[in-house]
C-alpha positions in Angstrom: 11.1 4.3 28.3 7.8 5.8 28.6 9.2 8.9 29.6 11.8 8.8 26.5 8.2 7.7 24.0 6.7 11.0 25.0 9.3 12.7 24.6 9.6 12.3 20.9 8.2 15.0 19.1 5.6 13.6 16.0 5.2 16.6 13.4 7.0 19.0 12.7 6.3 23.3 13.9 4.8 23.9 10.3 1.9 21.8 9.0 -0.1 22.4 5.5 -3.5 23.6 5.7 -6.7 21.4 5.1 -9.9 22.5 5.0 -12.9 19.8 4.3 -15.2 22.5 2.8 -13.2 21.8 0.0 -12.7 19.2 -0.6 -13.2 17.5 -4.1 -15.8 15.2 -4.6 -14.2 12.1 -4.8 -11.4 10.0 -2.4 -9.6 9.9 -5.6 -9.0 13.5 -6.8 -7.8 14.4 -2.8 -6.2 11.4 -2.8 -3.6 12.6 -5.4 -3.8 16.3 -4.5 -2.4 14.6 -0.9 0.3 12.0 -2.3 1.7 14.8 -5.4 2.4 17.2 -2.0 3.8 14.3 0.1 6.7 13.6 -2.7 7.8 16.8 -2.7 8.3 16.9 1.4 9.2 13.2 2.1 10.7 9.8 1.5 9.0 6.8 -0.3 5.4 9.2 -0.2 4.3 5.9 -2.6 4.6 3.7 0.7 1.9 1.6 2.1 1.1 -0.6 4.8 -0.9 -3.5 3.5 -3.3 -4.8 6.4 -5.5 -8.5 5.2 -6.3 -11.1 8.3 -5.4 -15.0 7.4 -7.2 -17.9 7.6 -7.8 -18.1 11.4 -9.0 -14.4 10.7 -6.0 -12.3 13.0 -4.6 -9.6 11.1 -1.5 -9.6 9.4 0.5 -6.2 8.2 3.5 -4.8 6.0 4.6 -2.2 3.6 4.1 -2.5 0.0 4.4 0.7 -3.1 1.9 1.6 -4.0 1.8 0.8 -7.9 -0.8 3.0 -9.4 -4.4 4.6 -8.9 -6.8 4.0 -11.7 -10.5 5.5 -11.1 -11.8 4.0 -7.8 -9.3 1.3 -7.8 -5.9 1.3 -5.5 -3.2 -1.2 -6.9 -0.5 -3.2 -5.2 1.6 -6.5 -6.4 2.8 -9.1 -5.0 3.5 -13.0 -5.6 -0.1 -15.1 -5.1 2.2 -17.8 -3.2 3.4 -15.0 -0.4 1.6 -14.9 3.2 -0.3 -11.7 1.4 -1.4 -13.6 -1.5 -2.8 -16.1 -0.2 -4.7 -14.3 2.4 -6.5 -12.3 -0.3 -7.6 -15.4 -1.5 -9.1 -16.8 1.3 -10.8 -13.4 2.7 -10.5 -10.5 -0.7 -10.6 -7.5 1.9 -7.7 -5.5 2.6 -6.9 -1.5 4.4 -4.4 0.1 3.2 -2.8 2.9 4.9 -0.3 5.7 4.2 1.0 8.2 6.7 3.7 10.6 6.3 4.5 12.1 9.6 6.7 14.6 7.9 3.2 16.6 6.4 1.0 15.3 10.4 -0.7 13.1 7.0 -2.6 10.2 7.1 -5.1 8.2 4.8 -6.9 5.0 5.5 -9.0 3.6 3.0 -10.1 0.0 2.5 -12.4 -2.6 1.0 -12.7 -5.6 -1.6 -9.7 -7.3 -3.7 -9.7 -8.7 -6.9 -6.3 -10.0 -9.0 -6.3 -7.4 -12.4 -6.6 -9.2 -15.4 -2.9 -11.2 -16.2 -1.6 -9.2 -18.4 -1.9 -6.2 -16.4 -0.1 -8.4 -13.5 2.6 -9.3 -15.9 3.0 -6.2 -17.2 3.9 -4.7 -13.7 6.3 -7.7 -13.4 8.1 -6.7 -16.4 8.4 -2.9 -15.4 9.8 -4.2 -12.1 14.0 -3.8 -12.5 16.3 -6.9 -12.8 16.9 -7.0 -9.2 13.1 -7.1 -8.2 13.2 -9.7 -10.9 15.4 -12.3 -9.5 13.9 -12.0 -6.3 10.1 -13.0 -7.3 12.3 -15.9 -9.3 13.6 -17.0 -6.5 9.9 -17.5 -4.2 9.6 -19.0 -1.1 8.5 -15.7 0.3 8.1 -16.0 4.5 9.8 -19.5 4.1 12.7 -20.1 7.3 16.4 -19.6 5.7 18.4 -22.6 7.1 21.2 -21.2 5.5 22.3 -17.4 4.1 24.6 -19.7 1.4 21.0 -21.8 0.2 20.0 -18.0 -0.7 22.8 -16.8 -2.6 22.5 -20.4 -5.0 18.9 -19.0 -5.5 19.6 -15.9 -6.4 22.3 -17.1 -8.5 19.4 -19.6 -10.2 17.2 -17.0 -10.4 19.4 -13.9 -12.1 19.9 -17.0 -14.6 16.6 -17.6 -15.6 15.8 -14.2 -16.2 18.9 -13.4 -18.3 17.6 -16.3 -20.2 13.9 -15.3 -20.0 13.7 -11.9 -21.3 10.4 -10.0 -20.0 8.2 -13.8 -19.1 6.3 -13.0 -15.8 5.7 -16.0 -13.3 2.4 -16.7 -13.5 1.8 -16.4 -9.3 2.8 -12.1 -9.6 -0.3 -10.9 -9.4 -1.2 -6.9 -9.3 -3.9 -6.4 -7.1 -6.9 -3.8 -6.7 -8.3 -2.9 -3.6 -11.6 -1.2 -4.3 -12.6 0.3 -0.8 -15.0 1.1 0.4 -14.4 4.6 2.4 -11.7 6.6 2.1 -10.3 8.3 5.4 -8.0 11.8 5.4 -6.4 12.8 8.9 -4.7 16.0 9.3 -2.5 16.5 12.1 -3.3 19.8 14.7 -1.0 21.1 17.0 -4.1 21.7 19.5 -4.8 18.4 18.4 -8.5 18.8 16.7 -7.3 17.4 14.4 -9.4 17.5 10.9 -10.9 14.3 9.7 -12.7 13.9 6.7 -14.3 10.4 5.7 -15.6 9.6 1.6 -18.0 6.6 2.1 -19.3 5.1 -1.2 -23.2 5.7 -1.9 -23.7 3.5 -5.2 -22.0 5.5 -7.9 -21.1 8.5 -5.6 -19.3 9.5 -2.6 -20.8 10.5 1.1 -18.6 13.0 2.7 -18.9 13.1 6.8 -16.5 14.7 8.8 -15.7 12.8 12.0 -14.6 13.9 15.6 -10.5 13.9 16.1 
């Protein structure tokens, strides 16, 4: 297996250029630039790994969808009763990791998390596709499923409820806002001299720092 793992290529032959000296003053500007560029080349560029910790301090991670970038906040959404929602309630800090191997790029950010206003969360929910709304009303995320037929029944019940109550969001549906204290941009290089640029929050501004590969 070790030989197989070493034999797989990590990145394509052609990689985009990145000169940290020309990076904008805020990570938001560079993030949107890289995100839009990735959208032209890779599938689901808005998929992001959300990392949290549980009540015992054990890390947990899963892939979710980025909902928005507003000012200095990155938004994701889930039920407050889901494992990640419960974890964020106990420890309102998180890390987000974007990885686009087709472009040899990774973006990491971490910082405190806060819930958006209820009306913002409700608007997030009602903008979801019907099937996604039904899924949210099924609930019981990550609980043990004893019989697949139970899921079918719960899904049908949730579907009927959504049809009878259009535009109604669960009270537990929450848009979470991550306000990063630092954001790192990583550009792969075939000579292994990868370029890393970190933005660190310094009061109301950002400090840019180059990092060793």
